[in-house]
A tleap script that builds the chain and sets N, CA, C and O, in Angstrom:
source leaprc.protein.ff14SB
mol = sequence {
  NMET ASP ASN ALA SER SER SER THR ASN THR
  PRO VAL PRO ALA PRO ALA LYS ASP ARG THR
  ARG LEU TRP ALA GLY LEU SER ALA ALA PHE
  PHE PRO VAL ALA PHE VAL GLY ALA VAL VAL
  LEU LEU LEU SER SER VAL GLN VAL SER GLY
  CYS VAL THR TYR GLY VAL GLU CYS THR ARG
  GLY LEU PRO TRP TRP LEU PHE PRO GLY SER
  ALA GLY ALA ALA GLY VAL ALA PHE LEU VAL
  ALA LEU ALA ALA PRO ARG PRO GLN VAL ARG
  ARG TRP ALA LEU GLY ALA GLN LEU PHE ALA
  GLU CYS THR ALA ILE MET VAL VAL LEU SER
  TYR HIE PRO GLY LEU CALA
}
set mol.1.N position { 28.786 34.291 -36.261 }
set mol.1.CA position { 27.909 33.912 -35.140 }
set mol.1.C position { 28.585 33.016 -34.111 }
set mol.1.O position { 29.180 32.000 -34.472 }
set mol.2.N position { 28.509 33.345 -32.957 }
set mol.2.CA position { 29.094 32.744 -31.718 }
set mol.2.C position { 28.234 31.620 -31.339 }
set mol.2.O position { 27.024 31.785 -31.184 }
set mol.3.N position { 28.870 30.356 -31.164 }
set mol.3.CA position { 28.253 29.088 -30.445 }
set mol.3.C position { 28.055 29.445 -29.091 }
set mol.3.O position { 27.039 28.985 -28.570 }
set mol.4.N position { 28.803 30.172 -28.388 }
set mol.4.CA position { 28.812 30.333 -26.929 }
set mol.4.C position { 27.437 31.043 -26.686 }
set mol.4.O position { 26.644 30.638 -25.835 }
set mol.5.N position { 27.190 32.202 -27.541 }
set mol.5.CA position { 25.946 32.899 -27.194 }
set mol.5.C position { 24.621 32.148 -27.612 }
set mol.5.O position { 23.538 32.435 -27.101 }
set mol.6.N position { 24.760 31.246 -28.496 }
set mol.6.CA position { 23.507 30.565 -28.834 }
set mol.6.C position { 23.192 29.405 -27.801 }
set mol.6.O position { 22.031 29.019 -27.660 }
set mol.7.N position { 24.210 28.869 -27.100 }
set mol.7.CA position { 24.039 27.825 -25.968 }
set mol.7.C position { 23.340 28.338 -24.907 }
set mol.7.O position { 22.482 27.650 -24.355 }
set mol.8.N position { 23.624 29.600 -24.499 }
set mol.8.CA position { 23.036 30.218 -23.355 }
set mol.8.C position { 21.421 30.531 -23.444 }
set mol.8.O position { 20.843 30.867 -22.410 }
set mol.9.N position { 20.811 30.438 -24.488 }
set mol.9.CA position { 19.525 30.876 -24.522 }
set mol.9.C position { 18.602 29.640 -24.483 }
set mol.9.O position { 17.391 29.822 -24.359 }
set mol.10.N position { 19.152 28.277 -24.592 }
set mol.10.CA position { 18.497 27.194 -24.292 }
set mol.10.C position { 17.989 27.011 -22.945 }
set mol.10.O position { 18.843 27.087 -22.062 }
set mol.11.N position { 16.724 26.774 -22.565 }
set mol.11.CA position { 16.192 26.699 -21.265 }
set mol.11.C position { 16.624 25.332 -20.629 }
set mol.11.O position { 16.689 24.312 -21.315 }
set mol.12.N position { 16.896 25.353 -19.385 }
set mol.12.CA position { 17.341 24.022 -18.773 }
set mol.12.C position { 16.042 23.658 -18.138 }
set mol.12.O position { 15.346 24.423 -17.470 }
set mol.13.N position { 15.769 22.318 -18.436 }
set mol.13.CA position { 14.595 21.726 -17.752 }
set mol.13.C position { 14.780 21.663 -16.217 }
set mol.13.O position { 15.810 21.448 -15.579 }
set mol.14.N position { 13.409 21.926 -15.747 }
set mol.14.CA position { 13.376 21.845 -14.335 }
set mol.14.C position { 13.443 20.474 -13.789 }
set mol.14.O position { 13.001 19.548 -14.468 }
set mol.15.N position { 13.973 20.252 -12.582 }
set mol.15.CA position { 14.031 18.618 -12.112 }
set mol.15.C position { 12.403 18.325 -11.812 }
set mol.15.O position { 11.573 19.168 -11.473 }
set mol.16.N position { 12.198 16.985 -12.017 }
set mol.16.CA position { 10.805 16.365 -11.888 }
set mol.16.C position { 10.650 16.363 -10.378 }
set mol.16.O position { 11.548 16.037 -9.602 }
set mol.17.N position { 9.418 16.761 -10.025 }
set mol.17.CA position { 8.941 16.625 -8.598 }
set mol.17.C position { 8.830 15.316 -8.199 }
set mol.17.O position { 8.203 14.491 -8.864 }
set mol.18.N position { 9.514 15.001 -6.932 }
set mol.18.CA position { 9.378 13.789 -6.427 }
set mol.18.C position { 8.154 13.733 -5.562 }
set mol.18.O position { 8.121 14.527 -4.623 }
set mol.19.N position { 7.157 12.930 -5.731 }
set mol.19.CA position { 5.908 12.889 -4.876 }
set mol.19.C position { 5.822 11.609 -4.083 }
set mol.19.O position { 4.727 11.313 -3.603 }
set mol.20.N position { 6.786 10.872 -3.907 }
set mol.20.CA position { 6.713 9.734 -3.200 }
set mol.20.C position { 6.358 9.869 -1.724 }
set mol.20.O position { 5.766 8.963 -1.138 }
set mol.21.N position { 6.720 11.000 -1.124 }
set mol.21.CA position { 6.377 11.271 0.256 }
set mol.21.C position { 4.706 11.379 0.248 }
set mol.21.O position { 3.969 10.783 1.033 }
set mol.22.N position { 4.334 12.169 -0.691 }
set mol.22.CA position { 2.801 12.379 -0.775 }
set mol.22.C position { 2.040 11.033 -1.014 }
set mol.22.O position { 0.960 10.795 -0.474 }
set mol.23.N position { 2.644 10.217 -1.814 }
set mol.23.CA position { 1.912 8.978 -2.264 }
set mol.23.C position { 2.109 8.030 -0.797 }
set mol.23.O position { 1.154 7.446 -0.286 }
set mol.24.N position { 3.125 8.002 -0.385 }
set mol.24.CA position { 3.274 7.279 0.784 }
set mol.24.C position { 2.346 7.587 1.922 }
set mol.24.O position { 1.844 6.691 2.600 }
set mol.25.N position { 2.108 8.951 2.138 }
set mol.25.CA position { 1.293 9.374 3.160 }
set mol.25.C position { -0.130 9.170 2.768 }
set mol.25.O position { -0.898 8.874 3.683 }
set mol.26.N position { -0.616 9.277 1.554 }
set mol.26.CA position { -1.928 8.948 1.233 }
set mol.26.C position { -2.107 7.332 1.256 }
set mol.26.O position { -3.210 6.874 1.555 }
set mol.27.N position { -1.136 6.558 0.974 }
set mol.27.CA position { -1.405 5.177 0.928 }
set mol.27.C position { -1.496 4.805 2.375 }
set mol.27.O position { -2.389 4.005 2.656 }
set mol.28.N position { -0.666 5.278 3.427 }
set mol.28.CA position { -0.948 5.004 4.802 }
set mol.28.C position { -2.158 5.583 5.221 }
set mol.28.O position { -2.726 4.958 6.118 }
set mol.29.N position { -2.708 6.601 4.821 }
set mol.29.CA position { -3.903 7.298 5.531 }
set mol.29.C position { -5.139 6.364 4.902 }
set mol.29.O position { -6.184 6.211 5.534 }
set mol.30.N position { -4.910 5.751 3.580 }
set mol.30.CA position { -5.990 5.164 3.199 }
set mol.30.C position { -6.068 3.561 3.759 }
set mol.30.O position { -7.143 2.961 3.742 }
set mol.31.N position { -4.958 3.000 4.202 }
set mol.31.CA position { -4.914 1.639 4.756 }
set mol.31.C position { -5.965 1.368 5.579 }
set mol.31.O position { -6.645 0.384 5.288 }
set mol.32.N position { -6.309 2.123 6.708 }
set mol.32.CA position { -7.214 1.467 7.694 }
set mol.32.C position { -8.803 1.766 6.972 }
set mol.32.O position { -9.791 1.194 7.433 }
set mol.33.N position { -8.888 2.535 6.029 }
set mol.33.CA position { -10.197 2.672 5.251 }
set mol.33.C position { -10.236 1.483 4.439 }
set mol.33.O position { -11.314 0.901 4.318 }
set mol.34.N position { -9.150 1.022 3.838 }
set mol.34.CA position { -9.291 -0.175 3.030 }
set mol.34.C position { -9.603 -1.503 3.837 }
set mol.34.O position { -10.315 -2.409 3.403 }
set mol.35.N position { -8.883 -1.493 5.243 }
set mol.35.CA position { -9.079 -2.586 6.148 }
set mol.35.C position { -10.638 -2.631 6.440 }
set mol.35.O position { -11.338 -3.635 6.309 }
set mol.36.N position { -10.980 -1.630 6.775 }
set mol.36.CA position { -12.633 -1.652 7.338 }
set mol.36.C position { -13.418 -1.937 6.260 }
set mol.36.O position { -14.470 -2.539 6.473 }
set mol.37.N position { -13.079 -1.581 4.975 }
set mol.37.CA position { -13.979 -1.768 3.867 }
set mol.37.C position { -13.872 -3.185 3.471 }
set mol.37.O position { -14.836 -3.701 2.906 }
set mol.38.N position { -12.751 -3.905 3.718 }
set mol.38.CA position { -12.658 -5.369 3.364 }
set mol.38.C position { -13.296 -6.208 4.495 }
set mol.38.O position { -13.830 -7.302 4.312 }
set mol.39.N position { -13.193 -5.638 5.569 }
set mol.39.CA position { -14.119 -6.512 7.027 }
set mol.39.C position { -15.490 -6.284 6.531 }
set mol.39.O position { -16.201 -7.280 6.394 }
set mol.40.N position { -15.948 -5.166 6.252 }
set mol.40.CA position { -17.424 -4.970 5.932 }
set mol.40.C position { -17.714 -5.853 4.725 }
set mol.40.O position { -18.651 -6.648 4.813 }
set mol.41.N position { -17.043 -5.792 3.677 }
set mol.41.CA position { -17.436 -6.564 2.556 }
set mol.41.C position { -17.366 -8.100 2.851 }
set mol.41.O position { -18.152 -8.871 2.301 }
set mol.42.N position { -16.461 -8.506 3.683 }
set mol.42.CA position { -16.256 -9.905 4.181 }
set mol.42.C position { -17.542 -10.253 4.990 }
set mol.42.O position { -18.195 -11.260 4.713 }
set mol.43.N position { -17.899 -9.388 6.012 }
set mol.43.CA position { -18.976 -9.698 6.882 }
set mol.43.C position { -20.282 -9.627 6.253 }
set mol.43.O position { -21.228 -10.162 6.830 }
set mol.44.N position { -20.454 -9.041 5.155 }
set mol.44.CA position { -21.869 -8.819 4.345 }
set mol.44.C position { -21.980 -10.214 3.593 }
set mol.44.O position { -23.062 -10.328 3.017 }
set mol.45.N position { -21.130 -11.302 3.454 }
set mol.45.CA position { -21.387 -12.321 2.734 }
set mol.45.C position { -22.292 -13.427 3.838 }
set mol.45.O position { -22.229 -13.394 5.067 }
set mol.46.N position { -22.884 -14.106 3.240 }
set mol.46.CA position { -23.696 -15.191 3.995 }
set mol.46.C position { -22.891 -16.077 4.637 }
set mol.46.O position { -23.115 -16.371 5.811 }
set mol.47.N position { -21.841 -16.617 3.932 }
set mol.47.CA position { -20.906 -17.635 4.626 }
set mol.47.C position { -20.139 -17.078 5.816 }
set mol.47.O position { -20.057 -17.680 6.887 }
set mol.48.N position { -19.538 -15.799 5.551 }
set mol.48.CA position { -18.750 -15.478 6.654 }
set mol.48.C position { -19.589 -14.999 7.925 }
set mol.48.O position { -19.181 -15.225 9.064 }
set mol.49.N position { -20.759 -14.340 7.674 }
set mol.49.CA position { -21.658 -13.931 8.661 }
set mol.49.C position { -22.062 -15.161 9.513 }
set mol.49.O position { -22.012 -15.154 10.743 }
set mol.50.N position { -22.459 -16.198 8.781 }
set mol.50.CA position { -22.922 -17.452 9.380 }
set mol.50.C position { -21.873 -18.179 10.163 }
set mol.50.O position { -22.150 -18.891 11.129 }
set mol.51.N position { -20.513 -17.955 9.663 }
set mol.51.CA position { -19.453 -18.514 10.543 }
set mol.51.C position { -19.380 -17.714 11.774 }
set mol.51.O position { -19.325 -18.272 12.870 }
set mol.52.N position { -19.376 -16.276 11.636 }
set mol.52.CA position { -19.137 -15.430 12.975 }
set mol.52.C position { -20.444 -15.837 13.952 }
set mol.52.O position { -20.232 -16.114 15.133 }
set mol.53.N position { -21.717 -15.859 13.438 }
set mol.53.CA position { -22.767 -15.922 14.204 }
set mol.53.C position { -22.845 -17.274 14.662 }
set mol.53.O position { -22.929 -17.407 15.883 }
set mol.54.N position { -22.835 -18.416 13.885 }
set mol.54.CA position { -23.143 -19.790 14.321 }
set mol.54.C position { -22.117 -20.563 14.374 }
set mol.54.O position { -22.278 -21.589 15.035 }
set mol.55.N position { -20.923 -20.376 13.800 }
set mol.55.CA position { -19.881 -21.127 13.815 }
set mol.55.C position { -19.827 -22.330 12.673 }
set mol.55.O position { -19.074 -23.291 12.830 }
set mol.56.N position { -20.601 -22.212 11.627 }
set mol.56.CA position { -20.908 -23.091 10.568 }
set mol.56.C position { -20.215 -22.573 9.260 }
set mol.56.O position { -20.080 -21.373 9.021 }
set mol.57.N position { -19.731 -23.709 8.324 }
set mol.57.CA position { -19.151 -23.243 7.181 }
set mol.57.C position { -18.048 -22.239 7.220 }
set mol.57.O position { -17.973 -21.295 6.433 }
set mol.58.N position { -17.141 -22.506 8.236 }
set mol.58.CA position { -16.001 -21.620 8.385 }
set mol.58.C position { -14.983 -22.122 7.589 }
set mol.58.O position { -14.788 -23.337 7.572 }
set mol.59.N position { -14.214 -21.263 6.839 }
set mol.59.CA position { -13.066 -21.648 5.907 }
set mol.59.C position { -11.787 -20.949 6.565 }
set mol.59.O position { -11.880 -19.901 7.204 }
set mol.60.N position { -10.686 -21.571 6.369 }
set mol.60.CA position { -9.422 -20.982 6.734 }
set mol.60.C position { -8.859 -20.461 5.464 }
set mol.60.O position { -8.839 -21.082 4.401 }
set mol.61.N position { -8.393 -19.233 5.674 }
set mol.61.CA position { -7.703 -18.572 4.676 }
set mol.61.C position { -6.182 -18.560 4.881 }
set mol.61.O position { -5.628 -19.527 5.403 }
set mol.62.N position { -5.450 -17.398 4.447 }
set mol.62.CA position { -4.050 -17.313 4.740 }
set mol.62.C position { -3.890 -17.369 6.258 }
set mol.62.O position { -4.837 -17.159 7.018 }
set mol.63.N position { -2.590 -17.675 6.690 }
set mol.63.CA position { -2.323 -17.527 8.195 }
set mol.63.C position { -2.439 -16.128 8.628 }
set mol.63.O position { -1.942 -15.170 8.036 }
set mol.64.N position { -3.175 -16.080 9.774 }
set mol.64.CA position { -3.362 -14.675 10.238 }
set mol.64.C position { -2.235 -13.943 10.699 }
set mol.64.O position { -2.227 -12.713 10.733 }
set mol.65.N position { -1.171 -14.741 11.098 }
set mol.65.CA position { 0.049 -13.988 11.475 }
set mol.65.C position { 0.830 -12.941 10.386 }
set mol.65.O position { 1.722 -12.135 10.651 }
set mol.66.N position { 0.166 -13.237 9.004 }
set mol.66.CA position { 0.735 -12.569 7.987 }
set mol.66.C position { 0.145 -10.999 7.951 }
set mol.66.O position { 0.678 -10.066 7.351 }
set mol.67.N position { -0.988 -10.943 8.677 }
set mol.67.CA position { -1.610 -9.459 8.755 }
set mol.67.C position { -0.646 -8.674 9.681 }
set mol.67.O position { -0.072 -7.717 9.161 }
set mol.68.N position { -0.415 -8.923 10.863 }
set mol.68.CA position { 0.580 -8.133 11.641 }
set mol.68.C position { 2.010 -7.791 10.981 }
set mol.68.O position { 2.593 -6.715 11.111 }
set mol.69.N position { 2.440 -8.834 10.295 }
set mol.69.CA position { 3.621 -8.902 9.693 }
set mol.69.C position { 3.643 -7.909 8.520 }
set mol.69.O position { 4.591 -7.156 8.295 }
set mol.70.N position { 2.707 -7.962 7.916 }
set mol.70.CA position { 2.444 -7.112 6.661 }
set mol.70.C position { 2.290 -5.667 7.070 }
set mol.70.O position { 2.901 -4.757 6.510 }
set mol.71.N position { 1.421 -5.490 8.101 }
set mol.71.CA position { 0.986 -4.156 8.513 }
set mol.71.C position { 2.170 -3.471 8.879 }
set mol.71.O position { 2.352 -2.292 8.576 }
set mol.72.N position { 3.202 -4.339 9.687 }
set mol.72.CA position { 4.316 -3.674 10.285 }
set mol.72.C position { 5.271 -3.478 9.339 }
set mol.72.O position { 5.909 -2.428 9.416 }
set mol.73.N position { 5.518 -4.240 8.469 }
set mol.73.CA position { 6.289 -4.072 7.119 }
set mol.73.C position { 6.003 -2.937 6.502 }
set mol.73.O position { 6.918 -2.193 6.149 }
set mol.74.N position { 4.639 -2.613 6.268 }
set mol.74.CA position { 4.182 -1.445 5.523 }
set mol.74.C position { 4.567 -0.155 6.450 }
set mol.74.O position { 4.906 0.907 5.928 }
set mol.75.N position { 4.509 -0.285 7.503 }
set mol.75.CA position { 4.762 1.039 8.648 }
set mol.75.C position { 6.115 1.282 8.480 }
set mol.75.O position { 6.431 2.453 8.271 }
set mol.76.N position { 7.166 0.265 8.532 }
set mol.76.CA position { 8.696 0.425 8.371 }
set mol.76.C position { 8.955 1.258 7.129 }
set mol.76.O position { 9.611 2.300 7.108 }
set mol.77.N position { 8.271 0.584 5.938 }
set mol.77.CA position { 8.301 0.995 4.560 }
set mol.77.C position { 8.034 2.511 4.489 }
set mol.77.O position { 8.794 3.327 3.966 }
set mol.78.N position { 6.843 2.786 5.092 }
set mol.78.CA position { 6.218 4.152 5.200 }
set mol.78.C position { 7.299 5.147 5.833 }
set mol.78.O position { 7.538 6.232 5.304 }
set mol.79.N position { 7.901 4.735 6.935 }
set mol.79.CA position { 8.950 5.686 7.496 }
set mol.79.C position { 10.175 5.791 6.602 }
set mol.79.O position { 10.805 6.842 6.487 }
set mol.80.N position { 10.493 4.644 5.963 }
set mol.80.CA position { 11.706 4.882 5.142 }
set mol.80.C position { 11.369 5.838 3.924 }
set mol.80.O position { 12.194 6.647 3.500 }
set mol.81.N position { 10.166 5.698 3.420 }
set mol.81.CA position { 9.729 6.623 2.448 }
set mol.81.C position { 9.573 8.030 2.681 }
set mol.81.O position { 9.622 8.916 1.828 }
set mol.82.N position { 9.360 8.168 4.050 }
set mol.82.CA position { 9.406 9.657 4.363 }
set mol.82.C position { 10.774 10.143 4.692 }
set mol.82.O position { 11.081 11.295 4.388 }
set mol.83.N position { 11.605 9.368 5.279 }
set mol.83.CA position { 12.873 9.916 5.812 }
set mol.83.C position { 14.092 9.729 4.790 }
set mol.83.O position { 15.100 10.431 4.861 }
set mol.84.N position { 13.938 8.853 3.958 }
set mol.84.CA position { 15.035 8.578 3.006 }
set mol.84.C position { 15.518 9.887 2.197 }
set mol.84.O position { 14.712 10.624 1.629 }
set mol.85.N position { 16.723 10.077 2.199 }
set mol.85.CA position { 17.308 11.291 1.501 }
set mol.85.C position { 17.294 11.149 -0.088 }
set mol.85.O position { 17.165 12.120 -0.833 }
set mol.86.N position { 17.451 9.730 -0.560 }
set mol.86.CA position { 17.566 9.816 -1.949 }
set mol.86.C position { 16.028 9.461 -2.495 }
set mol.86.O position { 15.261 8.803 -1.792 }
set mol.87.N position { 15.710 9.881 -3.606 }
set mol.87.CA position { 14.304 9.718 -4.411 }
set mol.87.C position { 14.572 8.077 -4.727 }
set mol.87.O position { 13.561 7.398 -4.547 }
set mol.88.N position { 15.571 7.455 -5.097 }
set mol.88.CA position { 15.477 6.159 -5.477 }
set mol.88.C position { 15.025 5.134 -4.379 }
set mol.88.O position { 14.303 4.158 -4.584 }
set mol.89.N position { 15.604 5.542 -3.097 }
set mol.89.CA position { 15.145 4.700 -1.902 }
set mol.89.C position { 13.778 4.959 -1.534 }
set mol.89.O position { 13.017 4.094 -1.100 }
set mol.90.N position { 13.494 6.125 -1.709 }
set mol.90.CA position { 12.021 6.409 -1.541 }
set mol.90.C position { 10.932 5.794 -2.282 }
set mol.90.O position { 9.857 5.506 -1.755 }
set mol.91.N position { 11.238 5.573 -3.636 }
set mol.91.CA position { 10.462 4.924 -4.566 }
set mol.91.C position { 10.391 3.554 -4.287 }
set mol.91.O position { 9.305 2.979 -4.363 }
set mol.92.N position { 11.640 2.828 -3.905 }
set mol.92.CA position { 11.540 1.364 -3.602 }
set mol.92.C position { 10.778 1.147 -2.339 }
set mol.92.O position { 10.087 0.142 -2.167 }
set mol.93.N position { 10.936 2.288 -1.278 }
set mol.93.CA position { 10.132 2.020 -0.120 }
set mol.93.C position { 8.627 2.221 -0.206 }
set mol.93.O position { 7.799 1.682 0.528 }
set mol.94.N position { 8.381 3.079 -1.209 }
set mol.94.CA position { 6.873 3.083 -1.441 }
set mol.94.C position { 6.295 1.838 -2.189 }
set mol.94.O position { 5.156 1.433 -1.961 }
set mol.95.N position { 7.094 1.276 -3.051 }
set mol.95.CA position { 6.769 -0.039 -3.554 }
set mol.95.C position { 6.563 -0.980 -2.548 }
set mol.95.O position { 5.513 -1.621 -2.510 }
set mol.96.N position { 7.446 -1.134 -1.733 }
set mol.96.CA position { 7.448 -2.075 -0.581 }
set mol.96.C position { 6.130 -1.939 0.211 }
set mol.96.O position { 5.368 -2.885 0.411 }
set mol.97.N position { 5.913 -0.575 0.681 }
set mol.97.CA position { 4.786 -0.217 1.412 }
set mol.97.C position { 3.421 -0.663 0.617 }
set mol.97.O position { 2.569 -1.220 1.310 }
set mol.98.N position { 3.171 -0.492 -0.608 }
set mol.98.CA position { 2.168 -0.775 -1.078 }
set mol.98.C position { 1.930 -2.194 -1.397 }
set mol.98.O position { 0.786 -2.646 -1.445 }
set mol.99.N position { 3.157 -3.030 -1.653 }
set mol.99.CA position { 2.800 -4.403 -1.391 }
set mol.99.C position { 2.434 -4.969 -0.390 }
set mol.99.O position { 1.543 -5.818 -0.371 }
set mol.100.N position { 3.232 -4.478 0.826 }
set mol.100.CA position { 2.734 -5.069 2.316 }
set mol.100.C position { 1.232 -4.742 2.489 }
set mol.100.O position { 0.470 -5.635 2.861 }
set mol.101.N position { 0.810 -3.575 2.248 }
set mol.101.CA position { -0.608 -3.077 2.480 }
set mol.101.C position { -1.544 -3.946 1.657 }
set mol.101.O position { -2.589 -4.335 2.179 }
set mol.102.N position { -1.237 -4.284 0.382 }
set mol.102.CA position { -1.997 -5.192 -0.408 }
set mol.102.C position { -1.934 -6.638 0.281 }
set mol.102.O position { -2.953 -7.323 0.370 }
set mol.103.N position { -0.928 -6.991 0.673 }
set mol.103.CA position { -0.696 -8.447 1.237 }
set mol.103.C position { -1.546 -8.408 2.713 }
set mol.103.O position { -2.197 -9.427 2.941 }
set mol.104.N position { -1.592 -7.519 3.555 }
set mol.104.CA position { -2.495 -7.313 4.587 }
set mol.104.C position { -4.016 -7.381 4.236 }
set mol.104.O position { -4.819 -8.111 4.817 }
set mol.105.N position { -4.286 -6.597 3.294 }
set mol.105.CA position { -5.797 -6.607 2.787 }
set mol.105.C position { -6.203 -8.092 2.232 }
set mol.105.O position { -7.317 -8.564 2.457 }
set mol.106.N position { -5.288 -8.722 1.554 }
set mol.106.CA position { -5.591 -9.961 1.003 }
set mol.106.C position { -5.632 -11.140 2.013 }
set mol.106.O position { -6.196 -12.197 1.730 }
set mol.107.N position { -4.981 -10.909 3.264 }
set mol.107.CA position { -4.996 -11.777 4.352 }
set mol.107.C position { -6.445 -11.581 4.859 }
set mol.107.O position { -7.090 -12.595 5.128 }
set mol.108.N position { -6.946 -10.501 4.995 }
set mol.108.CA position { -8.463 -10.271 5.486 }
set mol.108.C position { -9.429 -10.897 4.458 }
set mol.108.O position { -10.374 -11.571 4.867 }
set mol.109.N position { -9.249 -10.719 3.274 }
set mol.109.CA position { -10.053 -11.108 2.213 }
set mol.109.C position { -10.128 -12.522 1.963 }
set mol.109.O position { -11.162 -13.022 1.518 }
set mol.110.N position { -9.017 -13.254 2.239 }
set mol.110.CA position { -8.716 -14.772 2.048 }
set mol.110.C position { -9.727 -15.642 2.925 }
set mol.110.O position { -9.890 -16.845 2.722 }
set mol.111.N position { -10.385 -14.928 3.910 }
set mol.111.CA position { -11.163 -15.818 4.843 }
set mol.111.C position { -12.465 -16.142 4.164 }
set mol.111.O position { -13.347 -16.739 4.782 }
set mol.112.N position { -12.619 -15.756 2.880 }
set mol.112.CA position { -13.896 -16.200 2.118 }
set mol.112.C position { -13.250 -16.378 0.682 }
set mol.112.O position { -12.828 -15.434 0.014 }
set mol.113.N position { -13.229 -17.505 0.352 }
set mol.113.CA position { -12.741 -17.970 -1.037 }
set mol.113.C position { -13.274 -17.150 -2.299 }
set mol.113.O position { -12.607 -16.924 -3.309 }
set mol.114.N position { -14.561 -16.753 -2.076 }
set mol.114.CA position { -15.293 -16.110 -3.157 }
set mol.114.C position { -14.880 -14.726 -3.275 }
set mol.114.O position { -15.197 -14.264 -4.371 }
set mol.115.N position { -14.210 -13.814 -2.427 }
set mol.115.CA position { -13.852 -12.576 -2.338 }
set mol.115.C position { -12.458 -12.500 -2.596 }
set mol.115.O position { -12.074 -11.356 -2.838 }
set mol.116.N position { -11.606 -13.368 -2.616 }
set mol.116.CA position { -10.097 -13.284 -2.657 }
set mol.116.C position { -9.655 -13.353 -4.195 }
set mol.116.O position { -8.463 -13.303 -4.498 }
savepdb mol mol.pdb
quit
């Protein structure tokens, strides 16, 4: 029995599909939906709607400059996740994108302590 002939019959596993570009695109597509949902959730509370309407019981949340900073960082990470040639770089960029998007949504939700 020849060892060379037995080794050619073993199947070679196919490389795993890298779906980071898909997940980055879905995350970027659902970010505006999450933002609108957070604003609607926030405005549906009595305290925040009273603050917007009458200016009473207003609370300060996280600094508002964090929102454009986080949204901008998410946009840059999205572009890196789409354009990077190496899968490991795309995975890190996707993680950074998700973290930045969650931070931006938390800035919106932090204006009402009961929702954050």
